[in-house]
MOPAC internal coordinates of N, CA, C and O (Angstrom, degrees):
PM7 1SCF
backbone

  N    0.0000 0     0.00 0     0.00 0    0    0    0
  C    1.4477 1     0.00 0     0.00 0    1    0    0
  C    1.5124 1   109.56 1     0.00 0    2    1    0
  O    1.2310 1   122.98 1   -25.98 1    3    2    1
  N    1.2871 1   111.89 1   154.02 1    3    2    1
  C    1.4646 1   115.64 1   179.71 1    5    3    2
  C    1.5268 1   109.45 1   -89.19 1    6    5    3
  O    1.2310 1   121.51 1   -15.18 1    7    6    5
  N    1.2815 1   114.71 1   164.82 1    7    6    5
  C    1.4680 1   121.90 1  -176.41 1    9    7    6
  C    1.5314 1   112.86 1   -61.06 1   10    9    7
  O    1.2310 1   118.04 1   134.03 1   11   10    9
  N    1.3240 1   121.34 1   -45.97 1   11   10    9
  C    1.4796 1   120.30 1   179.74 1   13   11   10
  C    1.5241 1   112.74 1   -62.65 1   14   13   11
  O    1.2310 1   120.36 1   143.28 1   15   14   13
  N    1.3455 1   116.91 1   -36.72 1   15   14   13
  C    1.4644 1   119.44 1   179.54 1   17   15   14
  C    1.5298 1   110.47 1   -66.60 1   18   17   15
  O    1.2310 1   120.36 1   140.61 1   19   18   17
  N    1.3120 1   116.91 1   -39.39 1   19   18   17
  C    1.4646 1   120.71 1   178.21 1   21   19   18
  C    1.5290 1   110.87 1   -64.68 1   22   21   19
  O    1.2310 1   120.64 1   138.17 1   23   22   21
  N    1.3080 1   116.39 1   -41.83 1   23   22   21
  C    1.4667 1   120.46 1   177.90 1   25   23   22
  C    1.5232 1   110.81 1   -63.07 1   26   25   23
  O    1.2310 1   120.73 1   137.32 1   27   26   25
  N    1.3086 1   116.21 1   -42.68 1   27   26   25
  C    1.4608 1   120.86 1   179.50 1   29   27   26
  C    1.5242 1   110.18 1   -64.15 1   30   29   27
  O    1.2310 1   120.17 1   136.45 1   31   30   29
  N    1.3204 1   117.27 1   -43.55 1   31   30   29
  C    1.4572 1   121.78 1   178.55 1   33   31   30
  C    1.5308 1   110.86 1   -63.06 1   34   33   31
  O    1.2310 1   120.58 1   135.67 1   35   34   33
  N    1.3216 1   116.49 1   -44.33 1   35   34   33
  C    1.4628 1   120.82 1   178.40 1   37   35   34
  C    1.5202 1   111.02 1   -62.32 1   38   37   35
  O    1.2310 1   120.22 1   141.81 1   39   38   37
  N    1.3123 1   117.18 1   -38.19 1   39   38   37
  C    1.4598 1   121.68 1   178.53 1   41   39   38
  C    1.5304 1   110.34 1   -65.00 1   42   41   39
  O    1.2310 1   120.15 1   137.84 1   43   42   41
  N    1.3354 1   117.33 1   -42.16 1   43   42   41
  C    1.4625 1   120.87 1   177.44 1   45   43   42
  C    1.5346 1   111.71 1   -63.06 1   46   45   43
  O    1.2310 1   121.24 1   138.15 1   47   46   45
  N    1.3183 1   115.24 1   -41.85 1   47   46   45
  C    1.4664 1   119.47 1   179.38 1   49   47   46
  C    1.5256 1   110.45 1   -64.44 1   50   49   47
  O    1.2310 1   120.36 1   138.15 1   51   50   49
  N    1.3313 1   116.92 1   -41.85 1   51   50   49
  C    1.4690 1   120.66 1   178.93 1   53   51   50
  C    1.5245 1   111.36 1   -62.31 1   54   53   51
  O    1.2310 1   120.22 1   140.39 1   55   54   53
  N    1.3136 1   117.19 1   -39.61 1   55   54   53
  C    1.4680 1   120.28 1  -179.15 1   57   55   54
  C    1.5273 1   111.66 1   -67.97 1   58   57   55
  O    1.2310 1   120.04 1   148.92 1   59   58   57
  N    1.3252 1   117.53 1   -31.08 1   59   58   57
  C    1.4592 1   121.28 1  -178.27 1   61   59   58
  C    1.5297 1   112.57 1   -88.62 1   62   61   59
  O    1.2310 1   119.76 1   173.94 1   63   62   61
  N    1.2953 1   118.06 1    -6.06 1   63   62   61
  C    1.4588 1   121.40 1  -178.71 1   65   63   62
  C    1.5381 1   109.58 1   -68.73 1   66   65   63
  O    1.2310 1   120.36 1   -29.97 1   67   66   65
  N    1.3258 1   116.92 1   150.03 1   67   66   65
  C    1.4660 1   118.90 1   177.42 1   69   67   66
  C    1.5275 1   110.05 1   -66.56 1   70   69   67
  O    1.2310 1   120.28 1   -23.57 1   71   70   69
  N    1.3233 1   117.08 1   156.43 1   71   70   69
  C    1.4598 1   119.41 1   179.79 1   73   71   70
  C    1.5267 1   110.97 1   -65.44 1   74   73   71
  O    1.2310 1   121.44 1   -24.85 1   75   74   73
  N    1.2986 1   114.85 1   155.15 1   75   74   73
  C    1.4624 1   119.57 1   178.61 1   77   75   74
  C    1.5237 1   109.46 1   -65.96 1   78   77   75
  O    1.2310 1   120.35 1   -32.46 1   79   78   77
  N    1.3213 1   116.93 1   147.54 1   79   78   77
  C    1.4631 1   121.27 1   179.84 1   81   79   78
  C    1.5157 1   109.97 1   -71.04 1   82   81   79
  O    1.2310 1   121.85 1   -40.14 1   83   82   81
  N    1.2996 1   114.07 1   139.86 1   83   82   81
  C    1.4550 1   120.41 1   179.72 1   85   83   82
  C    1.5281 1   108.44 1  -104.52 1   86   85   83
  O    1.2310 1   119.37 1   -75.47 1   87   86   85
  N    1.3242 1   118.80 1   104.53 1   87   86   85
  C    1.4672 1   119.89 1  -177.37 1   89   87   86
  C    1.5311 1   112.52 1   -64.79 1   90   89   87
  O    1.2310 1   119.70 1   148.78 1   91   90   89
  N    1.3088 1   118.18 1   -31.22 1   91   90   89
  C    1.4661 1   119.92 1   179.58 1   93   91   90
  C    1.5317 1   110.85 1   -67.06 1   94   93   91
  O    1.2310 1   120.36 1   144.49 1   95   94   93
  N    1.3289 1   116.92 1   -35.51 1   95   94   93
  C    1.4620 1   120.08 1   176.93 1   97   95   94
  C    1.5196 1   110.14 1   -63.09 1   98   97   95
  O    1.2310 1   120.62 1   135.53 1   99   98   97
  N    1.3184 1   116.41 1   -44.47 1   99   98   97
  C    1.4722 1   120.07 1   179.21 1  101   99   98
  C    1.5179 1   110.84 1   -62.70 1  102  101   99
  O    1.2310 1   120.19 1   138.63 1  103  102  101
  N    1.3201 1   117.24 1   -41.37 1  103  102  101
  C    1.4683 1   120.51 1   178.71 1  105  103  102
  C    1.5197 1   110.36 1   -63.76 1  106  105  103
  O    1.2310 1   120.17 1   138.72 1  107  106  105
  N    1.3300 1   117.27 1   -41.28 1  107  106  105
  C    1.4613 1   120.27 1   179.15 1  109  107  106
  C    1.5279 1   111.55 1   -64.94 1  110  109  107
  O    1.2310 1   120.28 1   141.20 1  111  110  109
  N    1.3305 1   117.06 1   -38.80 1  111  110  109
  C    1.4621 1   120.11 1   177.89 1  113  111  110
  C    1.5187 1   110.04 1   -65.65 1  114  113  111
  O    1.2310 1   120.28 1   134.69 1  115  114  113
  N    1.3261 1   117.07 1   -45.31 1  115  114  113
  C    1.4619 1   120.23 1   178.48 1  117  115  114
  C    1.5239 1   111.30 1   -62.62 1  118  117  115
  O    1.2310 1   120.48 1   140.32 1  119  118  117
  N    1.3198 1   116.68 1   -39.68 1  119  118  117
  C    1.4580 1   120.54 1   178.90 1  121  119  118
  C    1.5261 1   111.00 1   -64.60 1  122  121  119
  O    1.2310 1   120.36 1   138.10 1  123  122  121
  N    1.3195 1   116.92 1   -41.90 1  123  122  121
  C    1.4616 1   120.69 1   179.10 1  125  123  122
  C    1.5297 1   110.72 1   -63.96 1  126  125  123
  O    1.2310 1   120.53 1   137.20 1  127  126  125
  N    1.3326 1   116.59 1   -42.80 1  127  126  125
  C    1.4727 1   119.67 1   178.14 1  129  127  126
  C    1.5204 1   111.51 1   -63.75 1  130  129  127
  O    1.2310 1   120.35 1   138.07 1  131  130  129
  N    1.3230 1   116.94 1   -41.93 1  131  130  129
  C    1.4617 1   120.57 1   179.21 1  133  131  130
  C    1.5275 1   111.01 1   -64.02 1  134  133  131
  O    1.2310 1   120.27 1   139.96 1  135  134  133
  N    1.3264 1   117.09 1   -40.04 1  135  134  133
  C    1.4613 1   120.36 1   178.03 1  137  135  134
  C    1.5260 1   111.17 1   -64.43 1  138  137  135
  O    1.2310 1   120.01 1   139.86 1  139  138  137
  N    1.3319 1   117.59 1   -40.14 1  139  138  137
  C    1.4604 1   120.64 1   177.70 1  141  139  138
  C    1.5258 1   111.22 1   -64.44 1  142  141  139
  O    1.2310 1   120.43 1   138.47 1  143  142  141
  N    1.3272 1   116.78 1   -41.53 1  143  142  141
  C    1.4635 1   119.77 1   177.99 1  145  143  142
  C    1.5246 1   110.88 1   -65.47 1  146  145  143
  O    1.2310 1   120.26 1   138.98 1  147  146  145
  N    1.3287 1   117.10 1   -41.02 1  147  146  145
  C    1.4532 1   120.79 1   178.77 1  149  147  146
  C    1.5206 1   110.47 1   -62.29 1  150  149  147
  O    1.2310 1   120.61 1   137.34 1  151  150  149
  N    1.3328 1   116.43 1   -42.66 1  151  150  149
  C    1.4559 1   120.71 1  -179.44 1  153  151  150
  C    1.5291 1   110.68 1   -63.57 1  154  153  151
  O    1.2310 1   120.27 1   135.71 1  155  154  153
  N    1.3166 1   117.08 1   -44.29 1  155  154  153
  C    1.4649 1   119.38 1  -179.37 1  157  155  154
  C    1.5286 1   111.06 1   -67.42 1  158  157  155
  O    1.2310 1   119.81 1   141.05 1  159  158  157
  N    1.3374 1   117.97 1   -38.95 1  159  158  157
  C    1.4637 1   120.35 1   176.18 1  161  159  158
  C    1.5161 1   110.76 1   -64.52 1  162  161  159
  O    1.2310 1   120.16 1   140.93 1  163  162  161
  N    1.3257 1   117.31 1   -39.07 1  163  162  161
  C    1.4615 1   120.81 1   179.79 1  165  163  162
  C    1.5213 1   110.78 1   -62.18 1  166  165  163
  O    1.2310 1   120.47 1   137.50 1  167  166  165
  N    1.3390 1   116.70 1   -42.50 1  167  166  165
  C    1.4637 1   119.71 1   177.76 1  169  167  166
  C    1.5265 1   111.18 1   -63.59 1  170  169  167
  O    1.2310 1   120.70 1   141.50 1  171  170  169
  N    1.3179 1   116.26 1   -38.50 1  171  170  169
  C    1.4622 1   120.30 1   178.55 1  173  171  170
  C    1.5289 1   110.52 1   -64.00 1  174  173  171
  O    1.2310 1   120.16 1   134.85 1  175  174  173
  N    1.3232 1   117.31 1   -45.15 1  175  174  173
  C    1.4619 1   120.38 1  -179.97 1  177  175  174
  C    1.5236 1   111.32 1   -66.47 1  178  177  175
  O    1.2310 1   120.56 1   141.62 1  179  178  177
  N    1.3208 1   116.53 1   -38.38 1  179  178  177
  C    1.4577 1   120.32 1   178.02 1  181  179  178
  C    1.5320 1   110.48 1   -64.38 1  182  181  179
  O    1.2310 1   120.28 1   138.37 1  183  182  181
  N    1.3141 1   117.08 1   -41.63 1  183  182  181
  C    1.4636 1   120.54 1   177.28 1  185  183  182
  C    1.5259 1   110.99 1   -64.59 1  186  185  183
  O    1.2310 1   120.28 1   140.32 1  187  186  185
  N    1.3207 1   117.08 1   -39.68 1  187  186  185
  C    1.4658 1   120.34 1   177.51 1  189  187  186
  C    1.5157 1   112.28 1   -63.88 1  190  189  187
  O    1.2310 1   120.84 1   136.40 1  191  190  189
  N    1.3219 1   116.00 1   -43.60 1  191  190  189
  C    1.4695 1   119.47 1   178.38 1  193  191  190
  C    1.5261 1   110.51 1   -64.07 1  194  193  191
  O    1.2310 1   120.54 1   140.23 1  195  194  193
  N    1.3149 1   116.57 1   -39.77 1  195  194  193
  C    1.4702 1   119.91 1   176.93 1  197  195  194
  C    1.5150 1   111.64 1   -63.29 1  198  197  195
  O    1.2310 1   120.58 1   139.89 1  199  198  197
  N    1.3357 1   116.49 1   -40.11 1  199  198  197
  C    1.4631 1   120.34 1   178.61 1  201  199  198
  C    1.5220 1   111.07 1   -63.82 1  202  201  199
  O    1.2310 1   120.06 1   139.20 1  203  202  201
  N    1.3262 1   117.50 1   -40.80 1  203  202  201
  C    1.4656 1   120.47 1   177.94 1  205  203  202
  C    1.5237 1   110.46 1   -64.11 1  206  205  203
  O    1.2310 1   120.13 1   137.74 1  207  206  205
  N    1.3238 1   117.36 1   -42.26 1  207  206  205
  C    1.4628 1   120.25 1   178.81 1  209  207  206
  C    1.5220 1   111.62 1   -64.62 1  210  209  207
  O    1.2310 1   120.15 1   137.59 1  211  210  209
  N    1.3239 1   117.31 1   -42.41 1  211  210  209
  C    1.4645 1   120.53 1   178.16 1  213  211  210
  C    1.5180 1   110.11 1   -64.40 1  214  213  211
  O    1.2310 1   120.19 1   137.78 1  215  214  213
  N    1.3197 1   117.23 1   -42.22 1  215  214  213
  C    1.4610 1   121.51 1   177.97 1  217  215  214
  C    1.5211 1   110.84 1   -59.98 1  218  217  215
  O    1.2310 1   120.54 1   135.19 1  219  218  217
  N    1.3119 1   116.58 1   -44.81 1  219  218  217
  C    1.4592 1   119.88 1   179.43 1  221  219  218
  C    1.5273 1   111.28 1   -65.68 1  222  221  219
  O    1.2310 1   120.03 1   138.10 1  223  222  221
  N    1.3180 1   117.55 1   -41.90 1  223  222  221
  C    1.4622 1   120.63 1  -179.81 1  225  223  222
  C    1.5283 1   111.12 1   -63.99 1  226  225  223
  O    1.2310 1   120.41 1   136.98 1  227  226  225
  N    1.3232 1   116.83 1   -43.02 1  227  226  225
  C    1.4710 1   120.51 1   179.07 1  229  227  226
  C    1.5195 1   110.19 1   -65.42 1  230  229  227
  O    1.2310 1   120.47 1   137.19 1  231  230  229
  N    1.3177 1   116.70 1   -42.81 1  231  230  229
  C    1.4669 1   119.73 1  -179.66 1  233  231  230
  C    1.5235 1   111.22 1   -64.13 1  234  233  231
  O    1.2310 1   119.72 1   138.75 1  235  234  233
  N    1.3159 1   118.13 1   -41.25 1  235  234  233
  C    1.4676 1   120.88 1   179.06 1  237  235  234
  C    1.5241 1   109.91 1   -68.45 1  238  237  235
  O    1.2310 1   120.19 1   142.99 1  239  238  237
  N    1.3156 1   117.24 1   -37.01 1  239  238  237
  C    1.4688 1   120.60 1   179.24 1  241  239  238
  C    1.5277 1   111.06 1   -66.82 1  242  241  239
  O    1.2310 1   120.45 1   138.93 1  243  242  241
  N    1.3400 1   116.74 1   -41.07 1  243  242  241
  C    1.4602 1   119.83 1  -177.38 1  245  243  242
  C    1.5264 1   112.76 1   -76.17 1  246  245  243
  O    1.2310 1   120.13 1   141.92 1  247  246  245
  N    1.3109 1   117.36 1   -38.08 1  247  246  245
  C    1.4706 1   120.45 1  -177.57 1  249  247  246
  C    1.5173 1   109.81 1  -138.31 1  250  249  247
  O    1.2310 1   119.69 1  -101.37 1  251  250  249
  N    1.3017 1   118.20 1    78.63 1  251  250  249
  C    1.4619 1   120.26 1  -178.80 1  253  251  250
  C    1.5304 1   113.61 1   -70.21 1  254  253  251
  O    1.2310 1   120.13 1   164.30 1  255  254  253
  N    1.3283 1   117.36 1   -15.70 1  255  254  253
  C    1.4641 1   119.97 1  -178.33 1  257  255  254
  C    1.5268 1   113.74 1   -83.18 1  258  257  255
  O    1.2310 1   119.59 1   169.05 1  259  258  257
  N    1.3323 1   118.39 1   -10.95 1  259  258  257
  C    1.4690 1   120.24 1  -176.92 1  261  259  258
  C    1.5316 1   110.67 1  -117.88 1  262  261  259
  O    1.2310 1   120.60 1  -114.31 1  263  262  261
  N    1.2995 1   116.45 1    65.69 1  263  262  261
  C    1.4641 1   120.76 1  -179.54 1  265  263  262
  C    1.5289 1   112.23 1   -67.98 1  266  265  263
  O    1.2310 1   119.86 1   153.13 1  267  266  265
  N    1.3366 1   117.87 1   -26.87 1  267  266  265
  C    1.4695 1   120.81 1   178.17 1  269  267  266
  C    1.5168 1   111.08 1   -63.64 1  270  269  267
  O    1.2310 1   120.86 1   134.86 1  271  270  269
  N    1.3308 1   115.96 1   -45.14 1  271  270  269
  C    1.4649 1   119.98 1   178.03 1  273  271  270
  C    1.5253 1   111.05 1   -64.57 1  274  273  271
  O    1.2310 1   121.33 1   141.48 1  275  274  273
  N    1.3096 1   115.06 1   -38.52 1  275  274  273
  C    1.4608 1   119.35 1   179.57 1  277  275  274
  C    1.5305 1   110.25 1   -66.10 1  278  277  275
  O    1.2310 1   120.81 1   142.49 1  279  278  277
  N    1.3244 1   116.05 1   -37.51 1  279  278  277
  C    1.4623 1   119.82 1   176.82 1  281  279  278
  C    1.5194 1   111.62 1   -62.07 1  282  281  279
  O    1.2310 1   120.47 1   139.81 1  283  282  281
  N    1.3293 1   116.70 1   -40.19 1  283  282  281
  C    1.4666 1   120.76 1   177.24 1  285  283  282
  C    1.5306 1   109.68 1   -63.97 1  286  285  283
  O    1.2310 1   120.86 1   138.08 1  287  286  285
  N    1.3276 1   115.97 1   -41.92 1  287  286  285
  C    1.4533 1   120.27 1   178.79 1  289  287  286
  C    1.5223 1   111.00 1   -61.26 1  290  289  287
  O    1.2310 1   120.44 1   136.44 1  291  290  289
  N    1.3251 1   116.76 1   -43.56 1  291  290  289
  C    1.4593 1   121.10 1   179.41 1  293  291  290
  C    1.5259 1   110.28 1   -66.10 1  294  293  291
  O    1.2310 1   120.13 1   140.65 1  295  294  293
  N    1.3336 1   117.35 1   -39.35 1  295  294  293
  C    1.4626 1   120.31 1   178.43 1  297  295  294
  C    1.5309 1   110.85 1   -63.10 1  298  297  295
  O    1.2310 1   120.56 1   140.16 1  299  298  297
  N    1.3249 1   116.53 1   -39.84 1  299  298  297
  C    1.4611 1   120.08 1   178.14 1  301  299  298
  C    1.5300 1   109.71 1   -66.04 1  302  301  299
  O    1.2310 1   120.39 1   138.23 1  303  302  301
  N    1.3242 1   116.86 1   -41.77 1  303  302  301
  C    1.4699 1   119.83 1   178.87 1  305  303  302
  C    1.5268 1   110.69 1   -63.17 1  306  305  303
  O    1.2310 1   120.18 1   140.57 1  307  306  305
  N    1.3257 1   117.27 1   -39.43 1  307  306  305
  C    1.4663 1   120.55 1   178.05 1  309  307  306
  C    1.5278 1   110.45 1   -66.79 1  310  309  307
  O    1.2310 1   120.36 1   141.49 1  311  310  309
  N    1.3475 1   116.92 1   -38.51 1  311  310  309
  C    1.4653 1   120.02 1   177.59 1  313  311  310
  C    1.5297 1   111.04 1   -63.93 1  314  313  311
  O    1.2310 1   120.38 1   139.33 1  315  314  313
  N    1.3220 1   116.88 1   -40.67 1  315  314  313
  C    1.4703 1   120.38 1   177.97 1  317  315  314
  C    1.5239 1   109.88 1   -64.83 1  318  317  315
  O    1.2310 1   120.69 1   138.50 1  319  318  317
  N    1.3367 1   116.28 1   -41.50 1  319  318  317
  C    1.4709 1   119.67 1   178.11 1  321  319  318
  C    1.5288 1   110.63 1   -62.45 1  322  321  319
  O    1.2310 1   120.58 1   140.42 1  323  322  321
  N    1.3376 1   116.49 1   -39.58 1  323  322  321
  C    1.4653 1   119.78 1   176.99 1  325  323  322
  C    1.5188 1   112.01 1   -62.57 1  326  325  323
  O    1.2310 1   120.73 1   140.28 1  327  326  325
  N    1.3274 1   116.20 1   -39.72 1  327  326  325
  C    1.4698 1   119.45 1   177.13 1  329  327  326
  C    1.5273 1   110.62 1   -64.16 1  330  329  327
  O    1.2310 1   120.64 1   140.00 1  331  330  329
  N    1.3314 1   116.38 1   -40.00 1  331  330  329
  C    1.4622 1   119.25 1   177.52 1  333  331  330
  C    1.5204 1   110.83 1   -65.47 1  334  333  331
  O    1.2310 1   120.57 1   143.88 1  335  334  333
  N    1.3166 1   116.51 1   -36.12 1  335  334  333
  C    1.4583 1   121.46 1  -177.91 1  337  335  334
  C    1.5238 1   111.46 1   -71.71 1  338  337  335
  O    1.2310 1   120.58 1   131.76 1  339  338  337
  N    1.3289 1   116.50 1   -48.24 1  339  338  337
  C    1.4599 1   120.74 1  -175.06 1  341  339  338
  C    1.5238 1   113.66 1   -94.75 1  342  341  339
  O    1.2310 1   119.74 1   170.05 1  343  342  341
  N    1.3173 1   118.11 1    -9.95 1  343  342  341
  C    1.4622 1   121.65 1  -176.22 1  345  343  342
  C    1.5137 1   114.29 1   -56.71 1  346  345  343
  O    1.2310 1   119.43 1   126.90 1  347  346  345
  N    1.3457 1   118.68 1   -53.10 1  347  346  345
  C    1.4706 1   118.77 1  -178.55 1  349  347  346
  C    1.5276 1   113.21 1   -61.05 1  350  349  347
  O    1.2310 1   120.25 1   138.43 1  351  350  349
  N    1.3226 1   117.13 1   -41.57 1  351  350  349
  C    1.4717 1   119.71 1  -179.70 1  353  351  350
  C    1.5264 1   110.32 1   -66.77 1  354  353  351
  O    1.2310 1   120.56 1   138.64 1  355  354  353
  N    1.3316 1   116.54 1   -41.36 1  355  354  353
  C    1.4639 1   120.07 1   179.13 1  357  355  354
  C    1.5251 1   110.53 1   -65.44 1  358  357  355
  O    1.2310 1   120.50 1   138.58 1  359  358  357
  N    1.3108 1   116.64 1   -41.42 1  359  358  357
  C    1.4611 1   120.53 1   178.69 1  361  359  358
  C    1.5239 1   111.13 1   -62.20 1  362  361  359
  O    1.2310 1   120.52 1   136.39 1  363  362  361
  N    1.3334 1   116.60 1   -43.61 1  363  362  361
  C    1.4715 1   120.33 1   178.17 1  365  363  362
  C    1.5210 1   110.85 1   -62.04 1  366  365  363
  O    1.2310 1   120.80 1   135.51 1  367  366  365
  N    1.3164 1   116.07 1   -44.49 1  367  366  365
  C    1.4687 1   120.01 1  -178.16 1  369  367  366
  C    1.5282 1   111.25 1   -65.11 1  370  369  367
  O    1.2310 1   120.09 1   137.91 1  371  370  369
  N    1.3297 1   117.43 1   -42.09 1  371  370  369
  C    1.4610 1   120.01 1   177.81 1  373  371  370
  C    1.5275 1   111.14 1   -64.65 1  374  373  371
  O    1.2310 1   120.14 1   142.87 1  375  374  373
  N    1.3348 1   117.34 1   -37.13 1  375  374  373
  C    1.4617 1   120.48 1   175.69 1  377  375  374
  C    1.5128 1   111.61 1   -63.89 1  378  377  375
  O    1.2310 1   120.38 1   139.77 1  379  378  377
  N    1.3375 1   116.87 1   -40.23 1  379  378  377
  C    1.4660 1   120.72 1   177.30 1  381  379  378
  C    1.5245 1   110.74 1   -62.64 1  382  381  379
  O    1.2310 1   120.84 1   135.37 1  383  382  381
  N    1.3299 1   115.99 1   -44.63 1  383  382  381
  C    1.4729 1   119.65 1   179.93 1  385  383  382
  C    1.5224 1   110.76 1   -64.17 1  386  385  383
  O    1.2310 1   120.61 1   139.91 1  387  386  385
  N    1.3287 1   116.44 1   -40.09 1  387  386  385
  C    1.4592 1   119.55 1   179.77 1  389  387  386
  C    1.5252 1   110.60 1   -63.26 1  390  389  387
  O    1.2310 1   120.54 1   134.94 1  391  390  389
  N    1.3448 1   116.57 1   -45.06 1  391  390  389
  C    1.4730 1   119.29 1   179.40 1  393  391  390
  C    1.5240 1   110.96 1   -65.71 1  394  393  391
  O    1.2310 1   120.82 1   144.10 1  395  394  393
  N    1.3376 1   116.03 1   -35.90 1  395  394  393
  C    1.4615 1   118.81 1  -177.25 1  397  395  394
  C    1.5228 1   111.59 1   -70.55 1  398  397  395
  O    1.2310 1   120.04 1   136.22 1  399  398  397
  N    1.3161 1   117.54 1   -43.78 1  399  398  397
  C    1.4631 1   119.89 1  -173.44 1  401  399  398
  C    1.5216 1   113.85 1   -93.42 1  402  401  399
  O    1.2310 1   120.14 1   154.25 1  403  402  401
  N    1.3218 1   117.35 1   -25.75 1  403  402  401
  C    1.4578 1   118.90 1   179.54 1  405  403  402
  C    1.5186 1   112.47 1  -100.89 1  406  405  403
  O    1.2310 1   120.36 1   176.27 1  407  406  405
  N    1.3244 1   116.91 1    -3.73 1  407  406  405
  C    1.4784 1   123.47 1   176.93 1  409  407  406
  C    1.5175 1   110.99 1    54.68 1  410  409  407
  O    1.2310 1   120.84 1  -131.85 1  411  410  409
  N    1.3328 1   116.00 1    48.15 1  411  410  409
  C    1.4722 1   121.36 1   179.49 1  413  411  410
  C    1.4996 1   109.57 1   -96.37 1  414  413  411
  O    1.2310 1   120.10 1   180.00 1  415  414  413

């Protein structure tokens, strides 16, 4: 092939090539997704805290003489909330360890 034909072919190939990747766009998309996940988790935690407060208020209203039992109930509710909070991260970490050491 001659030189002008090669240049013309290269020019056509360059025009049909996909656009270059924009790393800032990817970072912005990841940031937006992370913010949405944070917002949804925050609402979940706020609802859980509200549920614990309502549970404690109802328990104190119904049986004000048994604060020890109510304290146990609140401790259990806090433990459940902690499991909800740390559960996904713990599950991910255990999965990583399993894949790393068991080569699955």
